[in-house]
C-alpha positions in Angstrom: 7.9 -31.8 31.5 5.2 -32.9 33.3 1.9 -33.5 31.6 0.1 -30.7 34.3 2.8 -28.0 32.9 2.1 -29.1 29.2 -1.5 -28.5 29.8 -0.7 -25.2 31.4 1.3 -24.1 28.5 -1.0 -25.5 25.8 -3.9 -23.3 27.6 -1.5 -20.1 27.5 -0.8 -20.6 24.0 -4.6 -21.1 23.0 -5.5 -17.9 25.2 -2.4 -15.8 24.0 -1.7 -16.2 20.6 -3.9 -14.1 18.7 -2.4 -10.7 20.6 1.3 -12.2 20.3 0.6 -12.7 16.4 -0.5 -9.2 16.4 2.6 -7.6 18.0 4.8 -9.5 16.0 3.2 -8.9 12.5 3.2 -5.0 13.9 7.0 -5.2 14.4 8.1 -7.5 11.5 5.3 -6.2 8.6 4.8 -9.7 7.3 2.2 -12.5 8.1 4.6 -15.2 7.6 7.5 -13.7 9.4 5.3 -12.9 12.3 4.3 -16.6 12.6 7.9 -17.6 12.6 8.8 -15.0 15.2 6.0 -16.2 17.4 6.8 -19.7 16.8 10.3 -19.3 17.8 9.4 -17.3 20.8 6.9 -19.8 22.1 9.8 -22.5 21.6 11.8 -20.4 23.9 8.8 -19.9 26.4 8.1 -23.8 26.3 11.9 -24.6 27.2 11.7 -22.2 30.0 8.4 -22.9 31.3 9.3 -25.3 34.0 11.5 -22.5 35.3 8.9 -19.6 35.5 7.9 -18.9 38.9 4.9 -17.2 38.2 3.1 -18.4 35.2 1.2 -15.1 35.0 4.5 -13.5 33.8 4.7 -16.1 30.7 3.1 -13.4 28.5 5.7 -10.7 29.5 8.3 -13.5 28.9 7.1 -14.3 25.4 6.6 -10.8 24.6 10.5 -10.4 25.3 11.7 -13.1 23.2 9.3 -11.9 20.5 10.8 -8.4 20.6 14.5 -9.5 21.3 14.5 -12.2 18.5 12.9 -9.3 15.8 15.7 -7.1 16.7 18.3 -10.0 16.1 16.8 -10.7 13.0 16.8 -7.1 11.9 20.4 -7.1 12.8 21.3 -10.1 10.9 19.1 -9.1 8.1 17.4 -12.3 8.0 14.7 -11.4 5.7 14.9 -9.6 2.4 12.3 -7.1 1.1 10.8 -9.4 -1.2 7.7 -11.1 0.1 5.5 -13.9 -1.1 1.7 -14.3 -0.7 -0.6 -17.3 -1.1 -3.4 -15.1 -2.3 -3.7 -12.3 -4.6 -5.1 -9.1 -2.6 -9.1 -8.2 -2.8 -9.9 -5.7 -5.4 -10.6 -2.3 -3.8 -14.3 -1.3 -3.5 -14.9 2.3 -4.9 -14.4 5.2 -2.6 -11.9 3.0 -0.4 -8.7 4.0 -2.2 -8.2 7.2 -0.2 -8.4 5.2 3.4 -6.2 2.6 1.8 -3.6 4.8 0.4 -3.4 6.7 3.7 -3.1 3.5 5.8 -0.5 2.1 3.4 1.4 5.5 3.9 1.4 5.1 7.5 2.1 1.4 7.4 5.4 2.6 5.2 6.4 5.2 7.8 6.2 3.0 10.4 8.1 0.2 8.7 10.6 2.9 7.8 11.4 3.2 11.3 14.3 1.8 13.0 13.3 -1.8 14.5 14.0 -0.5 18.3 11.6 2.1 17.7 9.1 0.5 16.1 9.4 -2.1 18.8 8.9 0.7 21.4 5.7 2.3 19.7 4.0 -1.1 18.8 4.5 -2.1 22.5 3.4 1.0 24.1 0.7 2.2 21.8 -0.9 -0.7 19.9 -0.4 -3.2 22.7 -1.1 -0.7 25.5 1.9 -2.1 27.8 3.2 0.5 30.5 6.9 1.9 29.9 8.1 -0.5 32.7 6.4 -3.3 30.9 7.7 -2.0 27.3 11.2 -1.8 29.0 10.9 -5.4 30.2 9.8 -6.7 27.0 12.5 -5.0 25.2 15.3 -5.7 27.6 16.2 -2.1 28.3 15.9 0.6 30.7 12.6 2.9 31.0 14.5 5.6 30.0 15.5 4.0 26.7 11.9 3.2 25.9 11.0 6.9 26.4 13.9 8.0 23.9 12.9 5.1 21.5 9.2 6.2 21.6 9.7 9.9 21.2 12.2 9.6 18.5 9.8 7.2 16.7 6.9 9.6 17.1 9.0 12.5 16.0 10.3 10.7 13.0 6.7 9.8 12.1 5.5 13.4 12.5 8.3 14.9 10.4 7.3 12.1 7.6 3.8 13.0 7.8 4.4 16.7 7.7 1.7 19.2 8.3 -1.1 17.7 6.0 -4.2 18.2 7.7 -5.6 15.0 6.1 -2.5 12.9 7.3 -2.7 14.5 10.9 -5.2 12.0 12.0 -2.9 9.1 11.2 -0.3 10.4 13.6 -2.9 10.9 16.3 -4.1 7.3 15.8 -0.7 6.0 16.5 0.1 8.2 19.7 -3.4 7.9 21.0 -4.0 4.3 21.3 
């Protein structure tokens, strides 16, 4: 790869890595796995970099690599439900317990969704991609994105129930 391409790629990685890590984390729910996922996707992007006609589409290419790799990892059960951490969690502050419980419950509900539904919701509502961009990232039709998002939101609403205290959580998911 010519040095100019290497410089362009390095600039792309520096500029877009935080957003790519955030999306990967929301898809897999683990910092270490998200880092692995982004690293693998960036490796695929680096290999394809000379072939990319429009470098402005590099992020879409990388997001698609993240999404398809996450889906294939789940299909192959690459990781177990056990997670190791470097540091112990911080001690909660007083009055913080209810928000943490609600947030943890929403996180649990999101992780309980099938990976394609979770990916569609993350890309549409957390990454604020259009349906067409989400379809491109997932490698599927726009109609599939619509059905995956609809099914995922329906499952979230069913799981959260009619509890008026939890209702803002589902609104947070679908209003982003």
